[in-house]
N, C-alpha and C positions, 0 to 999 in steps of 0.2 A: 597609430602611426608607426610605433616600434615594430608591430607585427608586419606591416607592409614593408618596412625596411628590411626585415629578416628575409622575406621572400623576394626582395629586389624588385618591387613594383613601383618604386618612386623615383628611380634614377633618371630615366629618359623623359617621362611625361611630367614628372613633378607631382608632389603630394596633392596639391589642390586640384590639378587636372584629373588625376586618377580617381579622386574621391567623388567627383561629379558624375562619373560615368555610370550608366546603368549596366546590368549584367549583359544585356544583348549587345552592348557597344564594346564588349571586351572580346578578345580572341580566345580560342579554346585554351591556349597555354596560360593566358592571363586569368581566365576563370579558375583554372586549377590552382594557380598561385593564391588567388583570393580565398578559395576554399581552404587552402593550407593555413593562410593567415588567420582565418576564423577559428580554426582548431587550435592554433598556437596562442591566440590572444588570452585564453583562459589559463595558460601555463600548466598544462597537464603533466602528470608524472609519467604517464605512458600515452603514446600517440598511436592510434590504430588507423592504418590506411588500408581500405578495402578496395582493391582494383582502382587506384586513383588515376591511372593513366590510360584506362581502357578506351576512352572516347577521344583520344588525341591521335592525330596522324603520326606517321612513323618518325618524321624528323623532329617534330615537337616533343614526341614521347622520349626520344633519346636525350634531348636537351634538358627536359624537366627531370628525367631520371638522375642525371648528374647533379642537378640543383638540389634534389631531395637528399642525395648522399652528402653533399657539402653542408647543407643546412643541418642535417642530423648530427654531423660531427661538430658543427660549430656550437649548437645549443645544448648538445649532450642529453637529449631526451631519449629514453628507451622507446624504440619504434618497432611496432609489429606491422609488417607490410604483407598483405595477402594478395597473391597474384597467381594467374595461370601461365604467365609469360616467364619461361625459364631463363631467358637472357636477362630480363629485368631482375629476377630474384638473385641470380648469380652476381650481377654487377653491383647491386645495392647492398646486399646483406653481409654482415659479419658471420652470421650463422644461418644456415638454411635448414628448414624442417619440411620434409615431404610427407604428405598424408594421402592415404588411399581409403575412401569411404569412412572418413573420420578417425582413422587409426594412423598414428605416426609409424612410418616404415623405415625412415632413416633421418638422422640429424647430424650436422657437422659443418665444417667450413665449406665454402663453395668449391674449393679445390678437392676436398675429400669426397664430397658428394658426386662431383663430376667424374673424377678419376677412379674412384673406388666404390661404385654402386654395390650395395649389399644384396640386391635381389633383382629379378627380371623387371619388375615394375619400375624401379628407379632407373635402371639401365636404359629401358625403352623410353622413359619420359624425358630424359636429358639428352640434348644433342640431336642431330639428324640421324636417328638410329635405324638400322635394319634389324628386323626380327624374323628369323627363319627357324622352322621346326624340322626336326629329324628324329632319328631313332638310334639307340645304341646297337652296336653289332652283337652277335651272339656271344662272343668272348669278352665283351665289355671293354675293348681296347680302342674302339673308334666310333665315330658318329657317321651314320649313313644319311646322306642328304642328296636326294635324286640320284645322279650317277657319280656323286662324289663320296669319297671315304676320307674322313678327317681323323688322323691319329689323335686319340685323346683317352688315355688309360683311365679306368675307374668309372666309366659312365654306365648308366643302366636306364632302361625304360625310354620314355619319350624325352627328347632334349630340345631346349630352346637355345639358339646361338644368337648373340646380339653383337653388332659392331657398327661403328659410325661411318657415315659415307666419306668423311674426309680422312679417315685412318687407313684407307685402302688404296692400293695402286692397281691399275688396270693395264693389261697387256694383250695385244692382238694374238699372241701365241705364248708358248711356254718357255721361250728363250729368255735368258737373262733375268730370271725371277729372283727376288730377294731370298737369301738363304734363311732357312728355319721359319719361313712364313707358312701360314695355312693357305692352301690353294683350293680355289673353287672354280670350276669350269661352267660357263654358261653362254648365253647368247645376248649380245647387245641389240636391243629392240628400238630404243629411242635415245636421242641425245638432245638435251635442252641447254640453252645458254642462260645462266642465272646471274650474270653480271660479273661475279668474282671468279667463276669457274664454269666448266661444262659438267652437267649432271647426266650420267648415263643410267638408263633403266635396263637392268640385266635380268633376263629370265633364267632362273635356275630351277629346272624341273617345272613344277606348277607354281613356284613362288617368284617374287621379284625383289631385287636388291637395287639400291641406289648407290652409285659410286661417283664422287666428285673428283675432277682432275683438271689440270691447267690446259690440257690439249684434248682434241677430239680423237676418240677411238671409233673407227667406222663400224657401222652395223655388221653383225655377223658373229662368228665364234670369238670368244675372248676368255682370258684367264684373269681372275682377280687374286691378289695376294694380300693377306691380312696378317700383320705382325701378331705373333702368338699372344703377346702381352696385351694386345688391344681387343682380343676376342673374349667375350663373356659367355660362359656356358652354364646353363641351369638345367637340372633334371627334375622330372615330375614322376 
């Protein structure tokens, strides 16, 4: 009963009512709570959650995510939460560990991981990221990407540039561009409404970038401006 109380399963239905129900009579969110209660009832020193929210719909997943965080803080059990959902990891964890083929590539607070990725894998994995490839110029002072030349001293060989769709501004022409921004010219091919913004698919040479904005930029030539501190550059 204490375990059911911890996962807030007894408030609305009542303890007797919920105890009589079979698993098939519970909603997906209630089944997840019961599974949590079964794990907590043995009072473990460490609680392992392996993709605990993967079978829930989006709204229930968000609600249970908050409940897991509140529960963990209240009972104080060290919890290891395994997930491929980056939003889930960032919102629940005190410390995030990102692994690639069984190897830890970066560990830190959610803010550190998101804002200061230490390699291309982490930068690409977190956020709605664009990954474009180019090459260093002969003098090593710029990155050549299709018909664009990005001033970037000290590069060599093949380069990967990564930036997030919501860190970019898009303009129909080169007028009124933000100062000191990295500029890429391309072609708007599609515009999708995704609820909170408009997502533009921009062709840059043979590659495609996604740019989110609050207004529609019509199909045709366009310029995107990336704040220099929001652009991640990796060389190979």
